[in-house]
Each structure stands twice: as C-alpha cells, then as structure tokens.
C-alpha positions in Angstrom: -47.6 -64.7 31.8 -49.0 -66.0 28.6 -52.6 -66.3 27.9 -54.4 -69.5 28.4 -56.2 -71.0 25.8 -59.2 -73.1 26.3 -61.7 -75.4 24.2 -65.3 -74.8 24.1 -66.5 -78.4 24.3 -70.1 -80.2 24.0 -70.4 -83.6 24.8 -73.2 -85.5 23.4 -73.7 -88.9 25.9 -76.3 -91.4 24.5 -78.3 -93.7 26.9 -79.8 -97.1 26.4 -80.7 -98.3 22.5 -79.4 -94.3 21.9 -82.8 -92.2 21.5 -82.4 -90.7 24.8 -79.1 -88.0 24.4 -78.0 -86.0 27.0 -75.4 -82.9 26.5 -72.7 -81.2 28.9 -71.2 -78.2 27.6 -67.6 -76.9 29.3 -64.4 -76.3 28.5 -61.1 -77.7 28.8 -57.4 -76.3 28.8 -55.6 -76.5 25.8 -52.7 -74.4 26.6 -52.9 -73.4 30.5 -50.3 -70.0 30.2 -50.9 -68.1 33.4 -53.5 -70.8 34.8 -50.5 -73.0 35.5 -49.5 -70.6 38.7 -52.8 -68.8 39.2 -56.5 -69.9 38.9 -58.8 -66.4 39.9 -62.0 -68.2 41.4 -59.9 -70.7 43.1 -57.1 -68.4 44.6 -59.9 -65.7 45.3 -62.6 -68.0 47.3 -62.4 -71.2 49.1 -65.3 -72.9 46.9 -64.7 -72.3 43.1 -67.7 -72.5 40.3 -64.6 -72.9 37.2 -64.2 -76.6 38.7 -67.7 -77.3 37.7 -67.5 -75.6 33.8 -63.9 -77.7 33.0 -65.0 -81.3 31.4 -62.9 -84.2 31.7 -60.5 -86.0 28.8 -62.5 -87.7 26.3 -62.8 -89.7 23.5 -65.5 -90.7 21.2 -67.0 -93.9 21.9 -65.9 -94.7 25.3 -68.5 -95.8 27.7 -69.3 -93.5 30.5 -69.9 -95.2 34.2 -72.9 -94.2 35.3 -72.9 -93.3 39.1 -76.4 -91.7 40.0 -79.4 -89.7 38.3 -80.1 -86.5 39.8 -83.5 -85.0 39.2 -84.6 -81.4 39.4 -86.6 -78.9 37.9 -85.6 -75.9 36.3 -88.0 -72.7 35.3 -87.3 -70.2 32.9 -86.3 -66.9 34.4 -85.5 -63.4 32.6 -82.3 -61.8 32.2 -80.7 -60.6 35.3 -81.0 -56.6 35.8 -78.1 -54.4 34.5 -75.2 -54.1 37.6 -72.5 -51.2 37.0 -70.1 -54.0 35.3 -72.2 -56.0 33.3 -73.7 -52.6 31.7 -70.1 -51.4 31.1 -69.6 -55.0 29.9 -72.8 -54.6 26.9 -71.3 -51.2 26.0 -68.4 -52.5 25.1 -70.2 -55.7 23.6 -72.2 -53.2 21.2 -68.8 -50.3 20.7 -71.0 -48.1 22.6 -69.2 -45.1 24.7 -65.2 -45.5 25.8 -63.6 -46.6 28.8 -63.2 -42.6 29.9 -67.3 -42.1 29.5 -68.4 -45.2 31.1 -68.6 -43.8 34.4 -70.5 -40.0 33.4 -72.7 -42.7 31.3 -73.8 -44.1 35.2 -73.5 -41.3 37.0 -76.0 -39.4 33.9 -78.7 -42.5 34.2 -78.8 -42.0 38.0 -78.5 -38.4 38.4 -81.7 -38.1 36.7 -83.2 -40.4 38.1 -83.9 -42.6 35.1 -82.8 -45.7 37.3 -82.3 -46.2 40.9 -79.7 -49.0 42.2 -80.7 -51.6 44.5 -78.6 -54.3 45.8 -76.3 -53.8 43.1 -79.0 -53.5 39.9 -80.3 -51.1 38.0 -84.3 -50.6 38.1 -86.0 -48.4 35.6 -88.4 -45.6 37.3 -91.3 -44.0 35.6 -89.2 -41.4 34.1 -86.7 -43.9 32.9 -89.4 -45.6 31.1 -91.3 -42.6 30.0 -88.1 -41.6 28.6 -87.0 -44.5 26.4 -90.6 -44.7 25.2 -90.6 -41.9 24.1 -87.2 -42.0 22.2 -87.8 -45.3 21.0 -91.0 -44.2 19.4 -89.9 -40.9 17.9 -86.2 -41.3 17.7 -85.3 -44.6 16.3 -82.7 -44.3 14.3 -81.0 -42.0 16.9 -81.1 -44.7 20.0 -79.8 -47.6 17.4 -76.7 -49.1 19.1 -75.2 -49.5 15.4 -76.0 -45.9 15.0 -73.9 -44.7 18.3 -71.3 -47.2 17.5 -70.8 -45.7 14.0 -70.5 -42.4 15.1 -68.0 -42.6 17.8 -65.9 -44.8 15.3 -66.0 -41.3 12.9 -65.4 -39.3 16.0 -62.4 -41.1 16.5 -61.6 -41.1 12.8 -61.9 -36.8 13.4 -59.3 -37.2 16.7 -56.6 -39.1 14.5 -56.9 -36.6 11.8 -58.8 -39.1 8.6 -61.5 -37.0 8.8 -63.2 -33.0 8.6 -65.4 -32.8 11.4 -66.8 -30.1 10.2 -68.8 -32.2 7.5 -69.2 -35.0 9.5 -71.5 -33.0 12.3 -73.6 -31.1 9.4 -74.2 -34.8 8.5 -75.6 -35.3 11.7 -77.1 -32.2 13.2 -79.3 -31.1 10.2 -81.6 -33.9 10.2 -81.7 -34.3 13.6 -82.4 -31.0 14.5 -85.6 -31.0 12.0 -86.2 -34.3 13.3 -86.5 -32.0 16.4 -88.4 -29.3 15.3 -90.9 -32.2 13.7 -91.8 -33.9 17.0 -92.3 -30.6 18.8 -94.9 -29.8 16.7 -96.4 -33.1 16.0 -96.5 -34.6 19.9 -98.4 -33.3 22.6 -96.5 -34.0 26.0 -100.0 -36.1 26.9 -99.2 -38.6 24.1 -95.9 -39.7 25.9 -96.9 -39.2 29.6 -100.4 -40.5 29.2 -101.4 -44.1 29.0 -105.0 -44.9 28.2 -106.9 -47.5 30.1 -110.1 -49.1 30.0 -112.1 -47.6 32.5 -114.1 -45.0 33.8 -114.0 -42.4 35.9 -116.2 -43.1 39.1 -117.2 -39.2 39.5 -117.3 -37.9 36.1 -117.7 -41.0 33.9 -114.7 -39.6 31.6 -112.2 -41.9 30.4 -109.4 -42.7 33.0 -105.6 -42.8 32.1 -102.2 -43.9 33.8 -100.3 -40.6 34.2 -97.1 -39.3 35.1 -96.3 -36.8 38.0 -94.0 -35.6 40.6 -94.7 -38.3 42.9 -94.6 -40.8 40.2 -97.3 -42.9 37.9 -100.6 -42.4 38.6 -104.7 -42.9 37.2 -106.0 -39.5 37.0 -109.3 -38.3 34.7 -108.7 -37.2 31.6 -111.5 -34.4 32.3 -108.8 -32.8 34.3 -108.8 -29.4 35.6 -112.6 -30.0 35.9 -112.4 -33.3 37.2 -109.8 -34.0 40.1 -110.3 -37.6 40.2 -107.0 -39.4 41.3 -105.8 -42.5 42.9 -102.3 -44.6 43.0 -102.0 -47.0 40.2 -101.9 -50.0 42.2 -104.9 -49.4 44.6 -108.0 -50.7 43.7 -111.0 -48.5 42.3 -113.4 -49.5 45.2 -111.2 -48.8 47.7 -109.8 -45.6 46.2 -113.6 -44.1 46.1 -113.3 -43.8 50.3 -110.2 -42.5 51.6 -109.0 -43.7 55.4 -110.8 -40.7 57.6 -109.2 -40.2 60.8 -111.7 -40.6 63.1 -112.4 -38.1 65.9 -110.2 -35.5 64.3 -110.4 -32.3 62.2 -108.6 -30.1 60.3 -107.2 -27.0 62.7 -108.0 -24.2 59.3 -111.0 -25.1 58.0 -112.7 -27.7 60.2 -112.8 -30.4 57.2 -112.3 -34.1 58.4 -108.8 -35.7 58.5 -107.7 -38.0 56.1 -104.2 -40.0 55.4 -102.8 -39.7 52.1 -99.9 -41.1 50.2 -97.1 -38.7 49.2 -93.4 -38.9 47.7 -92.1 -39.6 51.0 -94.7 -42.0 52.0 -98.3 -41.7 53.7 -98.8 -38.4 56.0 -102.2 -36.5 57.7 -104.0 -34.1 54.9 -107.0 -31.9 54.7 -109.9 -33.6 53.1 -110.6 -30.3 51.8 -107.0 -29.7 49.3 -106.8 -27.9 47.2 -108.7 -25.2 49.1 -107.4 -26.4 52.2 -103.2 -27.4 52.2 -102.9 -28.3 55.7 -100.7 -31.5 56.3 -99.1 -33.1 59.2 -96.7 -36.0 59.9 -98.8 -39.6 60.2 -96.4 -39.8 63.3 -96.1 -37.4 65.8 -92.2 -36.4 66.1 -90.3 -37.2 69.5 -90.8 -34.7 72.7 -86.9 -34.8 74.0 -88.4 -32.3 77.0 -86.1 -29.8 76.2 -86.4 -26.0 76.1 -85.3 -24.7 73.1 -82.6 -21.8 73.8 -83.3 -19.4 71.2 -87.0 -18.7 71.7 -87.4 -20.0 75.0 -90.8 -20.9 74.1 -91.0 -24.0 72.9 -89.4 -27.4 72.8 -86.7 -29.5 70.9 -88.4 -31.9 68.8 -86.7 -35.3 66.8 -87.6 -35.1 63.4 -86.8 -36.8 60.5 -85.7 -35.0 57.1 -87.4 -35.6 53.6 -84.1 -38.2 53.4 -84.6 -40.1 56.2 -81.9 -38.4 58.1 -82.8 -37.4 61.6 -82.4 -33.9 63.1 -83.6 -31.9 66.1 -85.4 -29.0 65.9 -87.8 -25.9 68.1 -91.4 -27.2 67.6 -92.4 -23.6 66.9 -90.9 -23.7 63.7 -91.5 -21.6 61.3 -91.4 -18.6 63.7 -88.6 -20.4 65.4 -85.8 -21.7 63.0 -83.3 -23.4 66.0 -82.1 -27.0 64.7 -79.3 -29.5 65.8 -78.1 -32.6 64.2 -77.4 -34.5 67.7 -79.5 -35.2 70.8 -79.7 -32.8 72.8 -80.0 -32.7 76.8 -80.9 -29.8 79.4 -77.8 -28.8 80.9 -75.7 -26.0 80.7 -72.3 -25.6 78.9 -69.7 -25.0 82.1 -67.8 -22.7 79.8 -70.3 -20.5 77.8 -73.3 -21.3 80.2 -75.4 -22.0 76.9 -78.5 -24.1 78.3 -78.3 -27.2 75.9 -75.6 -29.6 75.6 -75.7 -32.6 72.8 -74.7 -36.0 72.8 -72.3 -36.4 69.9 -70.6 -39.7 68.6 -68.3 -40.3 66.3 -65.4 -43.4 66.1 -62.4 -41.3 67.0 -63.8 -40.1 70.0 -66.7 -42.2 70.8 -69.7 -40.6 72.7 -69.4 -37.2 74.1 -71.3 -34.3 75.5 -70.4 -31.3 73.6 -71.6 -27.8 73.3 -73.4 -27.0 70.2 -72.6 -23.3 70.2 -69.5 -23.4 66.9 -67.2 -20.6 69.1 -67.6 -22.9 72.2 -65.1 -25.9 72.0 -66.4 -27.9 75.6 -66.4 -31.7 75.0 -66.4 -34.2 77.7 -66.9 -38.1 77.5 -70.3 -39.1 78.4 -71.3 -42.4 80.4 -75.2 -42.4 79.8 -76.7 -44.0 77.2 -77.5 -41.7 74.5 -80.7 -43.2 73.6 -82.2 -41.6 76.8 -81.8 -37.9 75.6 -84.6 -38.4 73.1 -87.2 -38.5 75.0 -90.9 -40.2 75.0 -92.4 -40.5 71.5 -95.7 -39.5 70.8 -98.3 -40.5 68.5 -101.2 -39.9 66.6 -104.4 -40.6 68.7 
C-alpha cells in the first residue's frame, strides 16, 4: 500500500472584536494511502487519540459555532524521561549508532549501572551522573552529538571502501590519547567524585563535601581519614549526629552499644565501635522453620533473604554449616532415600508438590496442605 500524506495545519480563530485569538494545531489527510483500510490507533485500541489530532476541513473566513467554553489550568512540566523506544528515536535523530548497535548501547548503560530502568523509564544513578559530569567537562568534543555522528559516517565510508581506515584512526587516536594522558596528570579523583558544600564538620570543624562511595553519594568530612564523620545525603545534620541506638542490647563481641545503620541493601544493626568492631546482624531476625538441619544436626533451618531479595533457607549454624535450600523445608523423612527433610516445591507445570531435596532422589508427591505452613513462626528483634 502507498504511504499516507498528511498536511500539518494551524488554524487561528478570532473571537469578538478580533483581539482574542485562539489557535488549534493538528493535521488533516491529503492522500489517505494505507489509512483508507487501516489506522493503527483505531484498530489497536477501543478509544483512539488519533481522532483528536485530525482537524476538519475549514475555509478562511468561515464562521465557527461556539458549542462550549472549557476552562483548564496547565503547569509546565519537564520533558519525560527516556524509555528504550524514545532513546533509540533520539539516537536516530542525531545520527548516533546503527540499528545493530542500539541494543548494545542500552545494555551497556544498564550493565555499568549508569542508569536504572523503572516503570519503563531510564533514571540516572549516582555513578551515571559522575561519569556524565566528568565527560562533559573534560572530554566535551568527544561526547558532542555532531562528532559521534560524523565519525560514524566516516566509518561507514571505510566499510564501503571510500576511505582508508589507517589515516582515519590516526586522526582520531593521536589527539584523543594525548588528551587522556593530559587529564590523568591534571585531574584528580576527588575533583570529579566530590562536591564542596557550605557546611562544617560537627566533629572536627573541617569542610564537608558530597562524595561518591560504593553505596552511592553521601556527605563526608574532607579531613578523612583523620576524621571519619559521614551521613546520608538526604539526612538532616542534627539527626545525623545521634544515630538510633537499640536499647537494652550490646554488641556480643565488644559489648559496645548496637545502633541501626543504613547500607546498600537497606537498614541493618551494627556495632557503634566500627571499624574496630565489624559485628553486624539483620534488622529482623530470619524466620525459624523449626526443622533440624540434616547436615550438622545441631542448628535449625532459617528462612532468609539474599542481597537481591530472593528467599532461601539455610542452617542457623552458618558459616560452620553451609547447608541451604531454595524451597521451604518440612520435618519428614523421604520414603525412598530416608533423608530427614522434604521440601514444598511449587511449579506451574506440576503445581504444589512435596519432594526430596537430594539430587539423586526423584521422590515427589502432590502436597495438599498450605505451602505457607512450612515456614514456621516469625521472630523479630526484641
């Protein structure tokens, strides 16, 4: 089918004595082409937004009947964040990348933790902001849209045999390599990862700065390591001076007070004498399934969560005993191999089953009880 041809239309409507002008923008169909038999918005959804963008046929000077006056308020909003489709569209508009490289570009941004994908939108991470700041300030020429697009056009010419690749790469590499060595001598890591703020350290009086650590950005003293004062970036300085202490509990290793800390994977309990004492424990104790560990026969199997939030079951005697399961255990002997523990396993194909966790044993039978009953009571920090 032939392409559809649309006219972009702007209509000015005057009201009263001609001092008030309203403008309507949209389009109308010049040549319908494929739209005569198929319109994507109408065929793919019940309510189409396309009909609102098409203006009816109008002639200059024609009077228009006023049907109603609709009042509304609109606030200026920032442009929406890029999604995968809109990012590819922007790359195409600037001539950056090729269809075969778009997937690699997007995966590189995520694999290197420059961005996170939330609700189908890209959000920059602290590392991404630092890298962007460093490149735009010190490698301005090489992150320019025109430079990237022009270089890719030249590489396309090399692939067609129209240019020699050695002079092209020499033209690019020699000044680029010189700039890298120049920046290595002039720019220090703290110049990029630290940002000075107008605030003094409450412990030593030195200046504070926003710094980048392995758990993200935070506020720390510039007199480090002599002064180890730190606090979260969004924390009030008054609240940061006195961390939350757990009453009635002390560290089992050094008997210092235990406090609630925040780390990369959320809040946890730690020793106030850190870094001299590195004792830590979860904020909430794991669930005790009250099933004896079949490997060491001393501890019980606890329900825990991994760093990624995935549930697993392991012996309370860890690290001395490393027995672990992915499925909820129950205290019942296997009828075939006599292993003292069975697990409740749920799959889409077979439903809920009671199976043996031993690899060499294939015992499995349907489970009629509630899978949640095998998890045991929950214990919390007193």
